[in-house]
Every structure is written in structure tokens, then in C-alpha cells.
GUZA-677926 format. One line per field, with one value per residue: residue number from 0; x, y, z of N, C-alpha, C in turn. Coordinates in Angstrom, 1 decimal, always signed. Example, Ala and Ser with C-alpha at 12.3 -4.5 7.8 and 13.67 -1.06 7.14 Angstrom:
// residues 2
panu: c(0, 1) .
n.X: c(+13.2, +12.8) .
n.Y: c(-5.7, -2.2) .
n.Z: c(+7.8, +7.1) .
ca.X: c(+12.3, +13.7) .
ca.Y: c(-4.5, -1.1) .
ca.Z: c(+7.8, +7.1) .
c.X: c(+13.2, +12.9) .
c.Y: c(-3.3, +0.0) .
c.Z: c(+7.8, +7.9) .
***
This chain:
// residues 79
panu: c(0, 1, 2, 3, 4, 5, 6, 7, 8, 9, 10, 11, 12, 13, 14, 15, 16, 17, 18, 19, 20, 21, 22, 23, 24, 25, 26, 27, 28, 29, 30, 31, 32, 33, 34, 35, 36, 37, 38, 39, 40, 41, 42, 43, 44, 45, 46, 47, 48, 49, 50, 51, 52, 53, 54, 55, 56, 57, 58, 59, 60, 61, 62, 63, 64, 65, 66, 67, 68, 69, 70, 71, 72, 73, 74, 75, 76, 77, 78) .
n.X: c(+33.0, +32.8, +33.6, +36.3, +37.3, +37.0, +38.8, +41.2, +41.3, +41.7, +44.2, +45.6, +45.4, +44.1, +42.6, +40.5, +39.7, +36.9, +35.7, +33.3, +30.1, +28.3, +25.9, +24.5, +22.9, +23.7, +26.3, +26.2, +25.2, +27.2, +29.4, +28.3, +28.1, +30.7, +31.8, +30.3, +31.2, +33.9, +34.4, +34.8, +37.5, +38.4, +39.3, +37.4, +37.5, +35.6, +35.3, +33.7, +34.5, +33.9, +31.2, +28.8, +25.8, +25.1, +23.0, +23.0, +25.6, +25.5, +23.5, +24.6, +26.9, +25.7, +24.3, +26.4, +27.8, +30.1, +30.9, +32.5, +35.9, +37.1, +35.9, +36.3, +36.5, +33.6, +32.1, +32.0, +33.8, +33.3, +35.0) .
n.Y: c(+77.7, +77.0, +74.3, +74.7, +76.1, +74.1, +72.3, +73.8, +74.2, +71.6, +71.3, +72.7, +75.5, +78.4, +80.6, +82.4, +84.3, +85.7, +86.6, +88.9, +90.6, +91.1, +89.7, +90.1, +88.4, +85.8, +86.0, +86.2, +83.6, +81.9, +82.6, +81.8, +79.0, +78.3, +78.8, +77.0, +74.6, +74.6, +75.5, +77.6, +78.3, +78.9, +81.7, +84.2, +86.4, +88.8, +90.3, +92.6, +94.3, +97.1, +97.2, +97.1, +98.6, +101.1, +100.2, +97.4, +96.8, +97.2, +95.4, +92.9, +92.9, +92.9, +90.4, +88.7, +89.0, +88.0, +85.9, +86.7, +87.6, +89.8, +92.6, +93.7, +96.7, +97.4, +99.5, +102.0, +104.9, +108.2, +111.2) .
n.Z: c(+103.2, +105.9, +105.8, +105.0, +107.2, +109.2, +108.3, +108.4, +111.2, +112.1, +111.2, +113.0, +113.0, +114.6, +114.0, +111.7, +108.7, +107.6, +104.6, +103.6, +103.2, +101.1, +101.6, +104.4, +106.2, +105.4, +106.1, +108.9, +109.4, +108.4, +110.1, +112.6, +112.1, +111.7, +114.2, +115.7, +114.5, +115.0, +117.6, +120.5, +120.7, +118.2, +116.5, +115.0, +112.4, +110.9, +107.8, +106.0, +104.1, +103.9, +103.0, +104.3, +105.3, +107.8, +109.5, +108.9, +109.7, +112.5, +113.2, +112.4, +114.0, +116.6, +116.5, +116.3, +118.6, +121.0, +119.5, +117.3, +117.0, +115.9, +113.9, +111.0, +109.2, +108.7, +107.6, +105.1, +105.4, +105.1, +104.9) .
ca.X: c(+33.9, +32.8, +34.5, +37.7, +37.6, +37.2, +40.1, +42.3, +41.3, +42.3, +45.7, +46.2, +45.1, +43.1, +42.0, +40.1, +39.2, +35.7, +35.4, +31.8, +29.7, +27.1, +24.6, +24.7, +22.3, +24.5, +27.6, +25.9, +25.0, +28.5, +30.2, +27.8, +28.4, +32.2, +31.9, +29.7, +32.0, +35.3, +34.4, +35.2, +38.9, +38.7, +39.0, +36.8, +37.6, +34.7, +35.7, +32.8, +35.2, +33.2, +30.0, +27.6, +25.1, +25.2, +22.1, +23.5, +26.8, +25.0, +22.7, +25.6, +27.7, +25.0, +24.0, +27.6, +28.5, +30.6, +31.4, +33.6, +37.1, +37.2, +35.0, +37.1, +36.0, +32.2, +31.5, +32.7, +33.8, +33.6, +35.4) .
ca.Y: c(+78.4, +76.2, +73.1, +75.1, +76.4, +72.9, +71.7, +74.6, +73.9, +70.3, +71.4, +73.5, +76.9, +78.9, +81.9, +82.5, +85.6, +85.5, +87.7, +89.0, +92.0, +91.2, +89.2, +90.1, +87.2, +84.7, +86.2, +85.8, +82.2, +81.3, +82.8, +80.9, +77.7, +78.1, +78.8, +75.7, +73.5, +74.6, +75.8, +78.9, +78.7, +79.4, +83.1, +84.5, +87.8, +89.1, +91.4, +92.9, +95.2, +98.4, +97.0, +97.1, +99.9, +101.3, +99.3, +96.1, +96.6, +97.1, +94.1, +91.8, +93.0, +92.4, +89.0, +87.8, +89.3, +86.8, +84.9, +87.4, +88.1, +91.1, +93.0, +94.6, +97.6, +97.1, +100.6, +103.0, +106.1, +109.4, +112.3) .
ca.Z: c(+104.2, +107.1, +105.6, +105.0, +108.6, +110.0, +107.8, +109.0, +112.6, +112.2, +111.0, +114.1, +113.0, +115.5, +113.5, +110.3, +108.3, +106.7, +103.6, +103.6, +102.9, +100.1, +102.2, +105.9, +106.8, +105.1, +106.9, +110.2, +109.4, +108.2, +111.3, +113.6, +111.7, +112.0, +115.7, +116.1, +114.0, +115.5, +119.0, +120.9, +120.6, +116.8, +116.4, +113.7, +112.0, +109.8, +107.0, +105.0, +103.2, +103.9, +102.2, +105.1, +105.8, +109.3, +110.1, +108.8, +110.6, +113.9, +113.3, +112.3, +115.2, +117.7, +116.3, +116.5, +119.8, +121.7, +118.5, +116.6, +117.6, +115.3, +112.9, +110.3, +108.2, +108.2, +106.9, +104.3, +106.2, +104.3, +105.7) .
c.X: c(+33.9, +33.7, +36.0, +38.1, +37.8, +38.5, +41.3, +42.4, +42.0, +43.8, +46.4, +46.0, +44.0, +42.5, +41.7, +39.6, +38.1, +35.5, +33.9, +31.4, +28.5, +25.8, +24.8, +24.1, +23.1, +25.8, +27.4, +25.8, +26.4, +29.4, +29.7, +28.1, +29.9, +32.4, +31.4, +30.6, +33.3, +35.4, +34.9, +36.6, +39.4, +38.3, +38.5, +36.9, +36.6, +35.1, +34.7, +33.3, +34.4, +31.9, +28.7, +27.1, +25.3, +24.3, +22.5, +24.7, +26.4, +24.3, +23.7, +26.4, +27.0, +24.6, +25.2, +28.4, +28.8, +31.1, +32.6, +34.7, +37.4, +36.2, +35.7, +36.4, +34.6, +31.6, +32.5, +32.7, +34.2, +33.9, +35.1) .
c.Y: c(+77.6, +75.0, +73.5, +75.5, +75.2, +72.2, +72.4, +74.3, +72.5, +70.3, +72.3, +75.0, +77.3, +80.2, +81.8, +83.9, +85.2, +86.7, +87.7, +90.3, +92.1, +90.8, +89.1, +88.9, +86.0, +84.8, +85.8, +84.2, +81.5, +81.4, +81.9, +79.5, +77.3, +78.0, +77.5, +74.5, +73.4, +74.9, +77.2, +79.3, +79.0, +80.8, +83.4, +86.1, +88.0, +90.4, +91.7, +93.9, +96.5, +98.3, +97.1, +98.5, +100.0, +100.3, +97.9, +95.8, +96.4, +95.8, +92.9, +91.8, +92.5, +90.9, +88.1, +88.2, +88.1, +85.7, +85.5, +87.8, +89.5, +91.3, +94.1, +95.4, +97.3, +98.2, +101.4, +104.3, +107.2, +110.6, +113.6) .
c.Z: c(+105.5, +107.0, +105.6, +106.4, +109.4, +109.6, +108.5, +110.5, +112.9, +112.0, +112.0, +114.1, +114.0, +115.2, +112.0, +110.0, +107.3, +105.9, +103.5, +103.0, +102.0, +100.8, +103.7, +106.6, +106.6, +105.9, +108.3, +110.3, +109.3, +109.5, +112.4, +113.3, +112.0, +113.5, +116.2, +115.7, +114.7, +117.0, +119.3, +120.8, +119.2, +116.7, +115.0, +113.5, +110.8, +109.1, +105.8, +104.0, +102.9, +103.1, +103.0, +105.2, +107.3, +110.0, +110.1, +109.7, +112.0, +114.1, +113.4, +113.6, +116.5, +117.7, +116.6, +117.7, +120.6, +120.8, +117.7, +117.5, +117.1, +114.2, +112.1, +109.2, +107.8, +107.4, +106.1, +105.1, +105.2, +105.2, +105.0) .
***
């Protein structure tokens, strides 16, 4: 994912969507590496597709504060 993000950045793209959800620690690592490789002007949207627990969603959100541009559907919402 990091190599793909760097390639897209080199082509002029300034936003990526990271599909995630199964391994929160790996998701954190990937987002940090993309941020490090592409810099702060690359917007990162993390989409764990409602697979995080409440605890993992909070932890990932806090760890990536200032890195993520958006955090899409981290939790399954049951009404």
C-alpha cells in the first residue's frame, strides 16, 4: 500500500483510501508509513469497513490523530 501511495503521489494524486479493519496495529503502521513517505499534503482516508471494536476504533483514531484526513465507518452501528 505504501508503494502504491508513493506511486500515486508521484503521479500528482493527493489523497488515498486505505482499506483496513482486520489488523488495527498494521493499519496504524501503514497509515504512518504513507504519511512519512508522501508527506502531510497526502490526505489519508482510513476505511475499516465497520470491523473495529469500539476500543480499537478509539485507539486507532488517537494514534493517527493529525495524520488521517478522514476515518470512514470504523464501527458497526446497531439501531
